[in-house]
N, C-alpha and C positions, 0 to 999 in steps of 0.2 A: 503494499500500499503505499509506504513512505517513498518509494523509488518511482511511483507512478507519475508520469509527466503532468497529468491534470492536478494532482496533489502538489507537486512541486511548484507549478505556476499559480496556484490559488493562494489568496491572502485571507479571504473570509470563508470559514469552513463551518458547516453545520454537521453535527455527528450525535448519534444516539448513545445513551448510557446503557450499556448492554444488561440484559436480563440473563439469568443463568443459562438459557437455552439458545443464546445468540453468540455470534462471533464476539469476542471480548475486545471492547475498543479503548481500554485504559491506556495501553502503550501508545496507541495513535494519538490520544488527547494529550499525553505527556510530550509527544514529538511536535504537535502542533504549537505548543508553547515554546518548546525548545528552538523551533525554527522562526519564531517571532511572528507566527500568523495568529489571527483572531479566531476564537472557538466559540461556537453557539451550540446550545443543546435545546431539545424540546420542552415546552411546558404544555402539557394537555390540558384543556378545559373539560372537566367531566360533564356528561350528559349533552355532548355536542360533538361536532367533528372539527372544532376549532383548535388550532395549535399555533403557538408562537415559537420562534427560535431566539432565546435569550442568551447574552454574551456570558461567558465564564471569565473571571478575572485571572485564574490560574488553575492548574490541575488539582491543586489542595483544595480551591474553591468547592469541589464536588462534596467534600465531607461536611459542608454546611447546608447542604440541600435537605429538603424534606422528603420522606418517603411517602408515596401515594398509596391508595387502597390496592393498586395494581402492582405494588412492590417495586416501583420505579422511583429513582430519585429525580427531583426536579425543583426548580425554584418555586417557592410558595406564591399563592395568589396575591398576597399583599406585598410582594417583592417588586417594587416599581422602579427600582434604582438601576436595574439592569437594561442595557440597550437591547432593543428588539431589532433583529437583522433588517427587516423591511422598513424600519423607521429611519435607518441609517443607509449605508451603501449597498444594502442587499447581500447577496451571497454568491460566491464563485463556484462552490462545490457543496453537495450534500450527500453524506454517506447514509444509505437507507437500510433499515432492518426489513425483515419480512420473513413469512413462513415458508414460502416457496416461490420459485422463479423459473421461467422458461427462457430459452435462448433468444426469443424474439423481444426480450425486455419486459415482458409482463411480470407483475409482482402480486403476490397474494399476501396481503397484510393481515391485520388482526380484525378487520371488518368494520372499522369505523370511519375510514377515508381520510384520516388526519393528514397524511402526507400528500394525497392527491389534491385536497382542498388547499393545502399550504402552497403546493406547486402552482395551483391556478393563481393564487395571490402573487406569487413571484413573477408570473408572466406578465402581470399588470404593473410591475415595478420597472422604473426606468433602467435598471441594470439588467432586466430580463430574467429568463429561467436559468438557474444555475445547472451546471453539468451534474448529473446523478449517478452514483456508483452504489450499487448493492453489495453488501458483505454477506457471503453465504458460504455455508458447508456444502461440499459436493453432493450430499445426500438431499439438499433442498432443491437441486436442479431437476426440473421435470419436463416431460414432453410438452405439456401445455398446462397453464393454470387458468381458472375461470376469470374472465374480465368483464367489466361493465363499461357503459360508454363514458363515464366520467373518470375511469382509471387512466392515468398517464404513465406511459411505458418509461422505464429507466434507461439511461444511456449505456450503461456497462454493468456487467456482474462479475465481481472478483471472487473466486473460490479456489481452492487448491487444485493445481494441475489444469487451470483453465486455458 
């Protein structure tokens, strides 16, 4: 991941904080800060499909985050001091989680549409849609995954031996 040309050229990067069954992102987050890039993480709004990408100040900042009912660390709802990516310069790259992927760039998420809705908002931002890379295990690559008309394909899937 850290040798990928899109990662190398990106300055503003959004990345998910891994759940136990996902590719672990902690080392990537540490590298984002080591390289002097800006790091944004998701904050999901419960009972909706709204998500914001909020800026982390450091890799250690993660330990100050609240644990949600989904067992995900994220900035609390009353944390208004953090920059939201689309309120600033937008994003260059988003690392995407998922349950399954196909080689056409379709992604099966957890069913709420958070990332698709966020990407729609990105497309309206002056900086445009960021490049999207899914981080997957080889076992998550399928022949096809179900898609809906509002699903936005991802640009690239990285997995072992891809």
